[in-house]
N, C-alpha and C positions, 0 to 999 in steps of 0.2 A: 503271631503276637496275640496276647491275651488282654482282655479288658475286664474291669470289674467296677462295682459301685463302691462308694466310700465305706459302707457298712460291712463289706466282705472281708474275710480274713486273708492275710498274706500267706502264700505257700512258703514252707520252710526254706526251699532252695532259693527263694528270692531274697531272703534276709541275710545275704552275704555281702561282703564289701570288697570282693576281689574282681569285680567286673570292670571292663574298660568303659570309658565314657565318650565313645564316638568322636574321636579327634579332639575332645576337650573344648569344642567351640559352642555346642548347642546344649550342653548339660552342665549341671553343677551338683556338688555333693553337699547334702544337708542332712540334719538329724530329723527323722520323721518318727512320730510315735507309732508303736505297734498297734494292731487292731485290738478291739475290745476283748476278744477271746484269744489270749496269748497261748501259743502251743506249749510253752513251758512256764508255768506260773512260779516255779521255784527259781527261775533264772534271775540272777542278781542284776543282770543288765536289762534295763527297761527301754533302751534306745539302740537303734542300729543306723549305720550310714548307708544311704541309697543315693542314686544319681537322679536328679530332677532337671527337666528342661528349663533353660533360662526364659524362653518365650512363653511356655505353657506351665507355669508353676502354680502352687495352691492359691496364691494371692492375685492371680491374673483375673481381670474383669473385662469381658467383651460385651458391648452393648448393655453395660450396667448389670450384667448377669454374672454371678460367681460360678465357677466350674462345678459340675456335678457328676463328672465321669473321669476315670483315670485309665489311660492306656499304658501298658508296660511293654517296651520293645523287646526284641530278641536278646539284646545285650543289656537288659534290665535298667532301662531309663524310663522314668515316670513322666507322663504328659497329662496335664490336667485340662480337660476340654468339656464341652457341653454335649449332652446326649442327643440334641436335635441336629448337630452338625454332621457327625459321621454316621454311617449305617452299619455294614458288616465289615469285618477286618480279617486279615490273615497275617501271619508273622512277617514283620519287616524290621530291618535294622534301624537304629535310632536316627542316623543321618538322613535316611530316606523318609522316615516318618515325620521328621522335623520339616522337610521341604514340602511334604504332602499336606501337612496341617497348615503351613503358611499359605499354600495355594488355596485351600478351602476357605480360610478366613480372610483371604485377600490381602495378606501382609507381605511386604517385600522381604525377600530372603537373600538379597545381594550381599549383605554384610557377612554372611557365612562363607562366601566364596566356594560353593560346592564344586566338586570336580565334574567333568563331563559324564563320567560313569554314574555318579549319583543323580544328576539331572535326567539322564537317559532312563535309569531304573525307575525314577519317580514318574516320568511320563508314561512309561510302559505299564506302570501299576494302576493308572487311572481307570482303564476299562474294567479291571477286576473288581473295583468297588462301585461300578455303575456311574462313574463320573465321566462326562463328555469332554473329550480333549479340546474340542473347538470352543467350549465355554471356559474351561479353566486354563487353557494355554493360548487363547486368542490374543491379538495385539492389545497391549496395555495391561495385561494381567501380570502378576509377579512371576509366574512360571514362564511366560513368554520372555520376560526380561532375562531370566536365567538361561533360556535356550539361546537367545541372541548373544548373550555375553560369552558363550562358548565358541562362537563363530570365528573370532580371530585366530585362536589356537587350534581348533578342530573344524575347519570349514566344511570339508566334504562329509565328515561324520555328522555334523550338525545339520547339513542339508538333507542327508539321508534320514535322520531322525524326524525332521519336519515333514519330509515327503511321506514317510511311513504312516504318520498320523494325520496326513492331509492338512497341514498347517500352512496355508498359502502365504500368510503374512510373514511368518518366521522364515519360510523358504526364500521369499523375496528379499528380506533383509540380509539373509546369509549369502545370497548369490553375489552380492557386491564383493565378498571376500574370495569368490571363486574365479575371478577373472584371470588370476595367475595360475590357476590349477591346470595341469596337463591332463587333458581328457584321455590320452593314450594310457595313462596309469590306472584307469578305473578297473577295479577287479570285478569278477563275476558276482561276488557276494554283495558288494556295494551297489552294483547295478540292479541286482534283484531287489534290494531294500528300497532303492530310490523308486523303482517302478517306471513304466513306459511314459506316463504323462510328464512327470517331473524330469525324467532323463531327456525327453524331447525339449523341454524348456531350457535345460542347461546347455544342450548342444546349440539351440537356436540363439541363445545369448552370446555364445562365443562366435558363431558364424556371422551373426548379424553385426557384431562390433567390427569384425574384419571387413565385411562388405561396406559398411559405412565409412571406414577409413579409406578404402580404395576409392570410393566415390569422391571423397574430399580431396584426395591427393592428386587426382587426375588433372585438374585445372592448373596450368603453369602460370607464372607471374605475367602480368599484363605487359604488353609492349608499348613503345612510344614512337612518335614520329622520328624519322632519321635525322641525325645531326652530323656535323663534321667530325665530332668526337666518337660517335656511336652509330654505326651503320646497321642495316637489317641483318647482315651476316653475323655481326657481333651479338645482336640480340638473340639470334637463333642459337648461338652457342650457350646462352643462359638457359634457353628452353631444354637443350640437350643435357646440360649439367643438372637441371631440375629432374629430368626423367631418370637419369642415372641415380640421383640421390634418393628419389622415392622408390626406385626398384630395390635399393639397398634397405630402405626402411621396411618395405613390404616383405622382404625375404625373411626377416626376423620379427615381423610384427606379431604382437600378442594382443589379446583383448584388453589387457590392462596397461597398454602403452601410455606412458605419461606425457603430458605436454612438454615437460622438460627434455625428455628424450627426443621428441619431435624437433624442438628448437635446436638441440645439440647436433642433430643430423643434418639440418638444413641451413643453419646460420653460417657454417664455414664457406658456403658458396659466395658469401659477401666479400671474402678476401680476394677472390679472383676478378672482381668487377672494378672497373675504373670510372664508369659512367655514373654520375650522381643520380640520374633518372632511373637507371637500372637498379641501383642500390635501393632507392626508395620503393620501387615496384617489388623487389624481393622482400624487404622488410614488411611491406603491406600484405603480401601474400602469406607470409609466415604468421603474421598477427591474425589474419582472418581464419587461417587454418586452425590455429590454437583455440580461437573462440568457438569455431564450428565443432571441434572435437569435444568441447565442453558443453555443447547443446544449449546455447542461449536462444530462447524462443519467446514469442509473445502471443497473447490471446485477446480476442475482442468479442463484443456482443452488441448487435444492432437490432433494429425492429424486425428485420427479415432474415438475419443470418447469425450463426455462432461459429467461430473459427479459431484454429490454431495455425500459426505461421512460423516457419523456420527462421533461423537467424541469417546473418551476413554470409555470403555476399548477395544471394539471390532473393531471399525473403519469400520463399514459395510456400503455399499452403501445404500442410502435412497430409499426405494421401491416405494414411491409415486411420485418420480421424473421421468418423462418421457423424456428421452434424445431425441434430434432431430435425424431424420434418416440421415441427411447429416452433414458434418463437419461444425463447427462454426468458425467464424473469430475472435471473441472476446467475453468476458462476463464481467459483472460488477454487484456488489452488491450496493444497496443503503447504505448510511452512517449508518443507524440503522439496517441493515441486514434484513429488512422486505421484500424487493423486490430483485429479481434476474432477470437479463435480459441477453440475448445473441443474437448475430447477426449471422444468417446463411449465408453460402457462396453464395447461389443463389441471395441474395439481391444485387442489383447493386452497386458496388464501395464503400460500407460501410466499413470503416477502423476501426473506434473506436466509442464507445458509453460511455455515462457518465450520472449519476444521479445528480440531485440537492441535497443539504444537507438533506432535509426532504423527498426526494423521490417523490416530486410532478411532476417534469419535467424530461424528458429523452431527452438528446441531442445526435445527431449522426453527424459524420463527414464523408463525402464522398470524394473520390478522384476527384479533379476538372476536368471537361471535357468541351470541346468546344461545345456549342449548335449550332444547325443548323441555328436558326434565329438570331444569333449574340449576343443575350442577355447574361448577366453574369450568370454563374451557381451558384445558391444559394445552396452550398454544406453543410452548417451548418444549421441543422434543429432542431427545438425544438418541442417536442410532450408532450401532457398530459399523464402522466404515468397511469392514471386511465381510460381514455376513448380512448387513442390512437390517438386523434385528433391532427393534426399538427397546432401549434399555431403561429409560426413565423419562418422565414428562413433568413439566411444571406449568404453573400459571404465571405469565409474564405480560402484563398489560402494556407497559411502556416499551416502545421500540428502541429508545435511547439506552445504550448499554445493556442490550437484551441477552447477550451470550454469556455463558459461564466463562470464568477466567481460570486457566489451568497453569500449574507449574510446568517447567520445561520437561520434567520427567513424567508428567501426568500422574504423579502420586496423589495430588490434591486438586480440588476444584472449588471455587468459591462463587457466590452470588449474593447480591444485596436484596433483601426482602424487607421493605419498609425501612426500619432503622436497625435491622439485624443482619449481620454478616454470617452466612451459613457456609460450613465447610463440608465437603464430601470426599469420599475415597472412590474415584472413578472405577477402580478394579472391583468395587463391591457397592454398586449403586443401591442394592436392596437394603443396605445397612442404614440408608437415610442420612440425616445430619449427624456427623460424628463430632463436630465442635461448632460453637457459635459465639458471637460477640455482639452485644447491643451497645450502640453508640448513639447517644441522644442527638437528634437532629441530623443524622447522617444522610447525605443526598447522593454521594458517589463514592466508589471504592476502586482502587487500582492496585492490582497484584504485580509485584516486581518480578523481573526475570532473575537469572542467576541461580547458584547452587543453594543459597540460604534465602529463600523468598521472604519478603516482607509485604505488609498490607498498608497502603496509605488511604486514610479515611478522611473525607472532607465533610464538615458540618457547616451549613450556611448560617449567616447572621440572622437572628430571629428575636423579636421583641426586646431589642436593646442588648441582647447577649452577643458578644463578638463571635465571628466565625473562627473555625479552627481546622488544622490539619494534624492528625495523629498517626503515627507510624507504629505498627505492632509487628513482632515476629510471627510468622504464620504458625509456628509450632508453640508459641507462647501467648495465645490470645487472652488467656485468663490473667496474665500478669499486666503490669503497668505499661504504657506506651514507651518505646525506646526513644522517641523524639516527638515533640509537639510544638505547634506555633499557633498563636491566636492573633487576629487582626480584624479590623473593621472594613467597611466598603467591600463586601464579598457576598454576592448572591449565588455565584457559580464559580467553578474553577476548571482549569486545564492542568492535568498532572502528567508529567513525562519522566519516567525512570531512565537512567542510563543502562547500557547493555549488561553491566555487571550487577545491577541492582543495589549498588552501594549509595547512590545519591539520587535525589529527585528534584525536579524543577516544578514550582507551583505558581501558576498565574491566576490571580483572582480578578473578577469583574462584577460590576453591578448591572442590574437589568435596565436601569434608567440613569441617564447622565443628567445630574442636577444642573450642570452648567450649559446644557443644551448645545453641546459641541458635537454630539454624535447621536445617530439614531440607534446605535447598537450598544448603548451603555458606556460606562466609564471603567477604564482599567484601574483596579484597586492597587495591587502590589505584585511584585515579582520576587520570589523567594527561592533560595537554594538550601536544601536540608539533607543531612546524611542519615542513612538508615540506622546507624549505630548511636545517633544522638551526640556525636562528637563535634559537629559543626552545623551552624545554621546562620543565615544572614539574609537581609533584604538587599537585593541588587539595585543599586542606584543608577539610573539612566539620565543622561544629560540633555535629552531633547523631549519637549512636551508632546504629548499625544499618546495614542494607543500602541500596544504591542501587537504587531501584525502576525508574527510567526517566530518560533524558536525551535531549535533542534539540537540534539546531542550528537557529538562525533562518535563513530563506531568504536573509538578507543576509550570511550567513557571518561576522558580526562579534560574535555573542553566542549563548549557549546557556542552556538551563534544565535544572535537575536536581531530582529528587524523591528524598529520602534520609531515613534514620532509621527507628527503630521507630515503629509507628503510635501516634498520628497523625503522619504523616510531614511533613517540612518541605520547602518548595519555594523555590528561589533562582534568580535570574537573574544570569549572569556575562557579562563582556565577553571579548574575544579574548585578553586578558592574564590571565584568571582572577581579575579583580577583581570583587567582588560589586556588582551594580547595584541589586537590589531583593530584599527578603524578602517572600514571599507569605504567610508564616505557616505554621501547621500545619493539616493537614486529612487526612482519610482518602482518600488519593490514591495511585495507582501508575501514572499515565499522563499524559504531557505531549505537546502537539503545537501547533505554530505553523500558522496558516492560510497558504496559498501566498504571500500578499502580505506576511506577517510582521507584520500589524497586530494580530491577535488571538491569544491564547494560551489553550489549554484545559488545565485541571488536573482530572483525573477519577479515580475509583476504580472499577475494574471487576473481574471475576473473583469473588473471595470478598468484595469490598466492595459497598457498597449501590448503586453506580451513579450517584452524584451527580457532576455535572460543573460546574465553575466556569469562566466565560469572562472573561478580562481584556483590557482595552485596553492595548496596548503603549505607546501615547503617554502616556496619563495614569496608567498602572499602577494603575487602579482596576477593580473588578469590575463587569462589565457586567450579568451575570445568572447564575443558577444553574439547572441543568437536572436533573430527576430521571429519568434513563434507567436505571431499575432492571433488573436481570438482563441488562444488555448485556455482550457479549463482544467487540464490534468497534466501533471509532469512527474516523471519517475526515472530514476537511474537504473540501468541494466545491472544484473548481478555481477558482471565482469568489470563494471565501473568505467567502461569506455564509451558507452552510448547513452543518450538521453532521449526518452520517449515523451513526446507531447501529443495531446489529443484534444480535439474540439468535440465536446460531448453535447448531446441533446438531453433535456430540453433547455439547457443553459443557452445554447445557440443552435438553431435548427438548420442553418445553412453552412456550407463548407465543412461539414463534419468529416472527420478522418483522423488518421494517425500519421505522424511524422517522426522519423528517427534521425537524430543528429549525432555526429561524432563529437567527442569531447574537445576537438580542436576547432569546431565550428561548422564544417560543411554538412549539408543535408545529404543523407545516404539512402533514405527510403521514404516513399510517400505512398500511403494507402488510403485513398478516399472511400468513405463508407457512408451511405445515407442513413440518417437518424442513428448515429452511434451512441450507445448508452454506457459502455464500459470498455476499458482497455487496460492491460497490465502485462508486465513481463512474467515469465515463468520463474518462480523462485528457485534459486540454486544456492546451496551452501557455499560460502566464500572459500572454504578449504578445498572444495572440489574444483575450483577454477584456478587458472594460472595467476600468480601474483601480479599486481600492477607494476609495470617496469619502472626503473629509476627515472628514465626520460619519458615524457608523455608520448605515447605511441602515435605514429603517423596515421592519417585518415585513409581508409581503404577506398577503392574506386566505388562511386555511387552505383546503386542498383539501377536497372533499366527503368524502373518506375519514376525516377527523378527526371530523366530526360523526357519521358512521356508526359509528366506533369508540367514541365516547362513548356512543352509544345502546345498544350491546350490551355495553359493558364492565361487569364485575361491580363493584358498589359496594364500596369498601374498608371493612372493618369499622372503626367508630369506636372506637379503643382507644388509650390512651397508649403512646407508644414506650417500650420497656424491654427488659430481658433476659428470656430464656425462663425460665419457672418450671414445674416439673413439676406434674401435676394435684393431687398431694397437698398442695402448698404454696400453691395458688391460694386467694385469699380471706383469706390470713393476712398479717400485717405482714412486709415483707421485711427481711432483716438488712442493717444498714448496711455490712457487710463486702463486699456485692456491689453496692452502689450506685455509680454514676458519672455524671458530668455529660456534656453533649453534646460537649465538647471531647475526651472520651476519658480524662480524668484521673480517678483513683480518689479515694476519700475520704482525708483526711489520716491517718486511723487505719490505712489499709491501702494503703501506697504500692505503686505498680506496679513490677513487676520489669522489668529492661532489655528483655526480649523481649516485653513487652506482656501476659504472662499474670499471673494473680493468684498471690500467694504461697500456698504450702501451709501456712504457719504460722498458728496460730489468730489470729483477728481478733475484736475486740469485737463482740458481737451483742446478742441479748436475754438479759440475765443474770437468773437467778432469785435469790431471797434466799439460797439455799444455796450460791451461788457457782458454780452450774452453768449452762451455756449451752444454750439451746434451738436445735436444728438445724432450719432451715427444711424443711418437708415432713414432719416427724415427726408421728405422731398426737398429738392434744391430750388424749385421754382417758387415764385411768390404765391402766397395764399390768395384765394379769391377775395375780392373786395365786396363788403356788404353794401347794399343799396341804402341811401339815406332813410328811405321809408322804413326799412327793416330796423335801422338803428333807432328810429323814433319809437317804433312799437316795442323794441327791446327795452328802451329806456323807460317807457310808460309802465311796462310790466314789472320792472324792478323798482319803479318809483324812486329812482335815484339819479340826480343830475350828473354825479361823478361818473357813473357807468356810461351814461350817454356821451359825456365828454371823452371818455376813453375810446368809445367806438369811433367818434369823429377823428381822434388822433390816428386810429387804425386806418381810417379811410385815407387820411392825408399821407401816411408813410407806411406802405404795405411791407409786412415782414417777409424775409426770404424763406424762413422755415420755422419749425418748432424750436424755440429757444429757451434757455434756462439762464437765469441771472446767477453769476458766480461771484459770491462774496460782495456783490454790489459794486465792484471795482471795474470800471470800463477798461478795456484793453484795445489798444490801437492795432494790434497785429491781427489782421483779418485773414481768414483761411480762403484759399482759392476755391470757393464752393462752386462758383459759376464759370470757372475756367474750363479748359479742355480736359475731359476725363475719358478714360477708356470705356468703351461700351460694355454693358453688363452681358455676361455670357448668355446666349440664347435669346437676346432681346431682338435680334434682327430676323427672327423667324417670321414676323408679320410682314416682312418685305418680300417674301417669296411670292412668285406668281402662282396663279391657280393650278397650272400644269405641274409645277414642282411640288406643290402641296399634295396633289393627288398621287403622284409617284411615291412621295414619302409615306403616305397612309397605306398604299398598297404594299410597300416593302415591310411595313410594320406587321401587316396581316400575315405575310409570308413567313416572317420570323416567328410569329406566334404559332403558326401551323407546324413549322419545323420542330419547335419545342414540344408540341403535343405528340408528334410522330416519334421523337426520342423517348418520351415517357411510355408510348405504346410498345416500343421495342423492348423496353425493360420489363414489360409484363404488368405495368400499372393499368388499372381499370379506368377507362375514360367514360365521361357522361355522354348522354345522347347529343347534347348541344355541341360538345367538343368534337364528336365524330362528324356531325354535320359541317362543322367548321373546316375539318380536314378535307371534306368532299369538295369544298369551294376552291381548292388550290388551283385546279386546271383553269377555272374561269378567271382567277386573278392573274395567272401568268399570261393568259390570252389577252387580257385587258392591257397588261404591261407591254406585250408585243405590239399591240395596236398603237401604243404610244411611242413605239420605236425604242423601248427600254427593255433590257434583259436583266433579270435579277442575278 
């Protein structure tokens, strides 16, 4: 290939019009003026037809710079570029040169659909021009996308190409298409190109999948106790049938064995069974096998440990994961679950980390610090997930919304700086801001998912100007917004796009509630907008109060909302804001769809009891209720069959741990962890998992941890549910003013206030004959009687005869308790205050004899010593006073023995 400056003359052999134009996709034929010095000035023709690249033509501008160099390919196609981009060149065809220049400029070339041979030739050409393959073909670059796009049709050739150039990310992505490849067909030439390292990885991929399948298939279905209809002999026949079936499966097993084939091979055993319990056990075993083969796992982070745990049925820690020796500050999975990253505490100031959608980039946010040289601290850093190289860094002072937002293809990334939205090309971070949009008063921005991403920008209410939400197309930021909405009472907003990126829900709130009904501000409005601007409306809700939570269904066609004062109301709406179903009222503030959109969870966490109701979306009936008390985190598994709840610190520092529930209600796994900070499922694409069955699957047998937890769990005290009562009021009849039913409604005589609190106005309680009300918790014995001398002194002090007379009245008729006049109307219905009442719990402790008190105190000391010894076994460091306390155990036991008491 030759190249020349604009002022150079064209050779005569180039000024012909009989050249081919490289498949006609990347070139165009235009009339181009001849150079200043024409080879034939008498020629009547002053113009000739030449082929020019569509992407690199004379009017192309990159980084606001016009091209200043022209390359002409072997087949005489003109490419207008910049002299600072390429270095030295050798002859290349136009199609190869086109892909090569796209890679250098960081432009996507997927639209040209180049063949594998062109991609391979382009990749092989990089070293000739001094271009590093790991830089221009790493994950997230245009050339990487072209390599991976060849994998479905040319899996082994693409893997060999990636191995030849040591492109680990491309080889890993391609290996998913090699599970069906027959290793016996590998030729010597391919094996040589792949090399020993990547050939070993390929073999271990196949062998490891087969070994994992063997391990999963070995466990037969669970047996049950003998019945008249099903004896132990009949159950052994199921075990034998299972063994024969899995032998058939393993005979033809391949690494790419699908869950559908597993089910097809094992489900026919169901036809031979007549016992319902055996049928249930078989279905349970097949369901667990299917989920295990799909690799459903969860991760956790606590003060002292970081771990990865396998899925059902055993939930055992993964042996191959080596946890760090020091505590971790945070961890994150990539969106596809392929990568797992954690930040160790010794790393300076790192607070949070995040992956890009395809796991190409890893971002970290550090606590801002003041640098000695006075420059701004660039605390937002972006790294390559494959090489660890730092690609770019920004200054980001606020932790809220700190990370960049990427499109699903990672072709664009955006961030909000002040009131300006900045757009970047991640494949070419060095190009800086490639597009920007300034929106007056912008406080938050949310990028939509989907193939045609849009940007929703919220501007808060300021100085009398209304707040607004504007939606722009990402590729058309310079144009007008495609949709916009203005409103008042909006200091902040919550914006949620549906999965397709076609519609968005906007919830606005104020910082301060003018009506003083909430500490957390007032809900302004709830709006539904379409990205194209064809639909927008305010969603009207029929219950007063805040909106606690809302969520889109994975099908992007409906959403659920929980709103109103407690007990809150839950509703299901369609994509036109029409109500589909009313779930009724409940103490709930959390809603979530499972990834398949089949089940819906309505739960109450935080300051609520932790009850979770699961509904079937098809029948809109409640499947089960779960009592996940003290939970502060809830999450559906990727398979949609299990629900993970966790009690996290510092929200609650006791009873920390993870519980996993089946969607039908039973608890299947318990993992207690001290000071648990974080827990989550490993993300898995829904397409990689078996579909959710038509009928809700049965629950598998619980893990051994459930039985162990039940054995050590403290028995809950048997007491009726009710409001807290102070010790002085226990054992007495409760006032009807404070009674309420399970639905949360108060008695008719004491209507609830809009904010859910009881009214301060007097309510009917226990009324004495003198028209006074007894206050719960007040003493029932008569009040002490003042001496007459005291009354006289009090009268002289107040200098009022009326007060003195009132004291005399008090002496004559002692009052039984603290009383309140109710409306001034005497009531003859007296309450049995002085009647027989049950004793207050714990009140008879004073009746113990000295010997029993001493025994009780000694047993308390022994119990405290046992707790200290348990902490010592777990490796906790005890103080000197605690160690001395443990040393007194022998003396205490000796003293108890002397009292003829054994602990």
